[in-house]
N, C-alpha and C positions, 0 to 999 in steps of 0.2 A: 504493499500499500504506500502511495507516495506522500511525501510531506504536504503537498497541495491538497491532497484528499483529506488529511487528518486535520489540517489547519483550522477549519471552522467547527470541529467537534470537540466535545469534552473528552479529555483523556484520563486514563486511569493506569496506575503503575502495577506491572505484574514483575514479581521478585522470586528468585529462587537462590538458595545458598549452597555453597560448597564449603564445609567447615572442617578445618585441618587440625586434628587434636593430637598432641603429643601424649602418647601412653606411658604410664609410670612403669618402667622396668629399670632393672640394674644396669643392664648392658644394651648395646645397640641392636637393631633388629636382625642384622646379619653377621655380626662379628662380637668380639668379646670386649671391645672398647666401652668404658664406662659412659653412662648418661649423665652423671653428676658433675656439673661444673664447679670447680673451686673458685673461691672469691678471687684469688689472684691469678687465674688461668690465663696462660699465654695462648695466643691464636695458633691453630694448626698443631697442637700438641696432643690432643686426645684423639689420636687417629691411628690407623693402621693400614696396611695394603688392601684390605677388603672395603673399608668405607672410604678409601681414596681412589678405588677402582683401578689399582695397578694391575698390569698384565699377569695372568695366572692365579690371581686371588679368587677363591670360590666363597660364595655366600653360605651360611649356615643359619637356618631359621631359628629365631628366639621363640621358645615355647611359651614363655610368659606373655609375649605380644599377641599370640594367638588366643591364649586364655582371656586376656583383657578384651580383645575383639569380640570374643564369644559372649562375654558378660554384657558388653555394650549391645549386642544383638538381642540378648534376652530382654534387657531393660526396654529396648525399642520394640519388643514384640515382634521382631523381624524373622523372615524365614531363613534358617541356616542350612544351606545345602549339604548333601553328603560330601561332596568334593569341591574344592576350590582351588584354582591355579594363580600362579604369578606370571606376569608379562613384563616386557621391556617397553617403556614409553620413551621414544627417541626425540630428543630435542636438544639443542644446544643453548646452554646459559652458564655463565661463569661459576655459579655456585653448585653446578652438577659435575662432579669430577669425571664421571664416566661418560658424559654426553648422553646418557639415557638414565631413566629411574626404574628401579624395580618396583612394580605396582600390580594392581590386579584389573583386569579388563571386562571381559564377558562372564567371569565366574568369581564375582565378589564373595567374601565371607558372609555377608548379610545383605538382604534385600527385601524390599516391600515391608517396611516398619511404619510405626507411628509414634507420635509423642503429643500429648495433650498439653495445650497451653491456654492460660486464662488471657483473654484479649478483651479489653473494655467490658469486664464483668461477664463475659461469655466464655465457655470452655470450648475450645476448637481443637480438632485433631490435624496436626501437620504431618503430611506424609513424607516418609523417608524413602527415596527411590532405591538407594543402595548405600552401603558402608564397607569400605574395603581397606586392607592393609597396604602400606607402602613405606618407603624409607623417606626421610626428611633431607632436603639439600642442605648445602651449607648456608652460610649467612653472609650478606654483603653490608659493608660499612661505607657510606657515601661521604667522602671527606669534603668539607667546605660547602656543603649544600645538600639538596635532595637529589632524587634519582636523576632529574633532568638538568640540574644546575651544578652538580658536584664537580670540583676540580679532578678528582680521581675516585675509584672505588677499590677498596680492599675486600679480599675474600678470606673467611675463616671457616675451615672445614671442621671444626670440632663438632658442630651440630650435625654433620652429615651422617646419616644412618641412624638417626634418633627413630624409634618406631612411630609412625603416624598412622592415624585412622581418619580417612576422608569420609565425611558423612554428607550425602548429597540429598537435598530436599527436592520435592516436587515444587513447581512454581506456585505455591500457596499463599504467598505474602502479597498483600496489597497497600502496604505502607511501611515506611521505615521503622516506625514505633513498633510495628508487629515483630519485624526481625529481632529488635533488641530484646523483646519479651521471650522470644524463642530461645535466643542465645543463653539468656540468663537461666532459663529452665533447663536447657540441655547441659550447661555447665553444672547446675546443681545435681543433676541425675549422675553426671560422670563422677563428681567428687564423691557422692554417696557410694558408688561402685568401688572407690578406692583405686581407679585406674588413670586418675588425672590430677595434677597438681596446678592450680591456677596461679600460684606465686611464680612459677618458673617462667623465665623470659621467653616469649614466643610459644608458650604451651597451646594457644588457641589463636588460630589465623583464619580469616574468612575471605573467600572470594564470592562476590555477589554478581548474579546475572539479572539484568533489568531490561524490561521493554515497555514501551508506552503503547497502549491500545485504545480504541474509542470505547468509552463507557457504555455505549449502547449495544456493543457486542458482547458484553458481560452479563451473565445471568444474575438474578437477585441474590443468589448465594455465593457470587464472586467467581463461578467457574466460567471457563472459556472453552470454546472448541479447539481442537488441534489445528484446524486451519487458520484461526485468528492468532494462535501463538506462532505459527510458522510464518505468517505474513509479517510479523513485526520484527524489526532488526533488533538484535540483542546485543547489549553492551556489557562487558564483564569489567567489574571493578575488583582490582587485586590489592593485596597486602593491607587489609584491615586487621587490626589487632586487638580490638575490644568491642564490648556491647555498644558503648557510647559512640565508638568510631564508626561502627556499622550504621547506626541510626544518622549520624552526621554526613557520612559519605554518601548514602543512598537519598537523603534529603537534598544534598547538593545536587546529586545526579538527576533526580526527578526534576528539579527546577531547571537544571541546564538543557535537558532533552525537551521539556515543555517549550521553553524559550526558543530552542532551534526550530521546532515544529511551527510555532507561531509565527516565525519569521520566514516560513517557507523553505527551510533548509531540511535535509535528510538528516537522520541519526545514523551515524556509520556504525557498522558492525565491527567493533574493536574491542581491544583491552586497553583499560585505563588504570593508572596507579593513583591510589589515594594518598595525597600528600597531606599528613595530619597537621604538620606545623603551619601550613597555608590554609588548611580547611578547603582544598579544592582537588578535583581529579584532573590528571594530566594524560594526554594520550601516550601509549607506549608502543603499540604495534597493531596491525590488523589482526582480527580475532581468528585464531587458528581453527580448522575444522578437525574432527576426529581422525580423518585419513592423513592429516599432516604428521601425526605422531607415530605412524607406521608401527603400530602395536604388533608384537609377535611374542610367542611363548619363551619364557625364561628357562633356557635349557639347563641351567645348573640347579634348578630347584625342581623336585618331583612334585606331582599333584599332592594337595594336602587333604586328608580325609578327616572331617571334623564332625561328622553327624552325630556320634555319640557324646560329644562334649557338652551339648546343650543340656542334656539331662544330668551329666556329671559335674557340671560347674555350677556351683551355688552363687546366688547374688543376695546382698542384704535387702533389708526392707527399704524400699524406695520412698522419696520425699512425700509423694501424694498419699500413699498409704499410711505413712507415719502421722502425717497431719490428721487424717481421719481418725486414726487410733488415739492420739492426743486429745481429740474433741470428746470421744466417747468415754475413754479410760479415765481422763483427768478432768473432764468437764471444762475444758478451755474453750474461749470464744475463738471466732475465726481469726481475729488479729493476733491474739497471743499465740494460737497454734501455728500461724505462719511465721512469727518471729522465732519461735522455739524449734523449728525445723528448717531455718534458713541455711544452716549447714549441718552436717552430721556431728561435727564436734559440739556444736551448741546443743543439739538435741540429745546427745549422749550426756552430756553434763546436766541438762535439766533432769533427765530421768534419774540420775544419780542423787540429785537433790531431793526429787519428789519421793523417792523411797525413803527418806529419812524425815521429812518435814511435810507439812500440808501442802498439797499441790498448788493452791493459789498463792501461798507464801513463796513457794519455789518459783513459780511463774513470775510473780512481781520482781523478785531478786535477780533472775537471770534475764528475763525478757526486757524488763524495764531499767533496773538500776545497773547491772553489769554491762548489759549490751549498749545501753545509753552512754555510759561513760567510755566504754571502748570506742564506740563510734565517734564519740567528741574528740577522741585522741587519735583518730584514724588508725585504730588498731583492730585486730580480729581475735577470735577466741584462740586461734592457733599461737598467738603472741603470748598468751598466758597459760598454755597448756600444762606447764609444769608447776603451777600454782593454784590449781583447781581446788586443792584440799584446803588451802588458806580462805578461799572465798566461801567454801562450804562451812568452814569454821564461823566465819562473819555471820551467816545465816543462822547457825546455832546459838551464837551469842545474842542475836536479836530475839530468837525464838524462846530462849530461856530467861529473857529479860535482864540480861547482864548489861546491856546497852540499849539506849533508846534508837528508835528506827531513824530519827532525824539525824542523830550523830553517827550512826552507821553509814546513812547515805552520804551525808554532806562532809563528814571528816574522815572516818576511817576508810571507806572504800576509795575516796580520791587519793588519800595519802598512800594507800597500798599501791595504787597504780603509779602514782607520781615518784614516791620515794623507794618502792620496792621493798616495803616493810610488812611485816605479819601483823594481822589484826590485834593480837594480844599486845604486841609491841606498841602499836599505835595508841591503844586505849590506855596502857600504862603511862606512856609518855604524855599524853593529853589529859589524864586524869578524868576519863570519860566514863567510868562505871556508873551505873544507875544509883541514884540516891537511895539511902536507906530509909526506913520508915520514920525513925526519929528526926533525921535531917529533913525529910519532906514535910513532917508535921510541923516543925519549927519554921520552915519557910513559908508554910501556909498562914501560920498565926502571923508571922511578921507582916506579910503582904497584906492581911485584912486590917492589921492595927495601923499600918503606915498609911493606908489608903481609905479613910472613912467616907470620902465623897464617891468613890467607886462602889463601896458596899452599899450606899444609900441609893445609887443609881441602879443597882441591881435589884434592890427591893422595890424600886419604883417601875421595874419592868424593862429597863434599858438593857437591850440584848448585848450590846458591845462592852458592857461593864465587865462581864466575867471573862472575856477575852483578854482584856487589860490585866485583870488579876492573875491570869494563867501566865501571861508575860512576865509579871513581876516575880512569880514563883519560880519560873524557869530561869530567869536572871540570878536569883539567889542560889539556885542549885547548879549553876553553871551549865544549864542545858542537860543535866544528868538524869532528869525526871521525864517520865513518859507524859506528853501533853494531855492525852487522852484521860490518863489516871488523874492528873492535876485538875483538869476540868471537873471530872466526876466528883473528887473529894471536896473541891471549893463549893460546888453547889450543895453537897451534903452538909457542909460546915455552915454555909450561909443560910440554909433552910431550917437550922435547928431552932 
């Protein structure tokens, strides 16, 4: 369909994703080189003849990568065939030392799966066309600019050979926001499976395919005919490295393509690079067709039979199932259940605390207090994983009345995070233990004696008077009394 034909019609975006996920294994997919990068790692040192593609080097498949792929397939409710094979995908790029990539072509390890995503309050199934194993290329470092402006480019092959799983969706997305929601859900599932580490640099990278089609060719449910899809030129946007980046890149590309069409220009079928620093996409090359890669079987790897692995490979409880169980078992509302299952680490810790204390108290402390303070500091539960016993101890001190909730929230928890101190040490240093009965009684009597006007206002029905007196008592006890108890005892004393 020509740009002139489209020019006067309302347009809609059709988007499909290719998500490249690094799988968590100790070694690379076809050799024994470590996948763990040291903090002071030198470029091109974590390599061997296999991942560098030197003549005569033969690949040996990593069983852990296959097991991780099967777990992903089960989580996506995908079909896992009896036999899968590897192919060579031939193309030249500086980060590909062999000039071909070992990947899977017409016999992927997973196909025809789904993942359910909540979009604008509705739950929708996104179809997964295929998910296959392959090796990661090396990485490029553009010195002095971006891909199109750099003075020169350096190549580091330390990443080459890291196990990748490419997850390819159907073109089921109709807006950039939908892709961001999907990527967040996919990452959540992968983390629950234990096959993915979001903190690893380059662990998730996205290529997006986007076409603009007339809205009147789209059904009410957003579906399109094959003819409509084939007639639209497809632009690929590469090198997106985050959920937010995907949303921004696609929002830019939707606007760029709409503007081109409205000006009567055709949208080229091409591959474009997302330049995150400038917030734009730039043209890289014309879009390759499948035939350009000259796929052929990888002769050094025999067919892989995985039919029995689906039954033999267990997967943990996934996020949606855990949310539902938290609502039923602990009586949590939707918001709390969502927060407490946001990561597997958060959910595991909540369950540990809920086994020892009231589930509502545990939910308040984990979902609101702890996560709130961590988010404020741009920290995650994994950053305090070795201190979870200390946080459980803080909940215990509150539950047993050894410290007031106010002091626990506003003093102890914050100092624990900022000064790396234990709750007992903070309480002792700040003198925050709860006031004893004698101290509290004395403070009550002093507050009443020193503030006769407030006492008179209370008896006259002034609602704020008792709050004023509570503040006086709290000041006299150094904040070590429970405000609720003070309020109750004051009213009892004033009503005598």
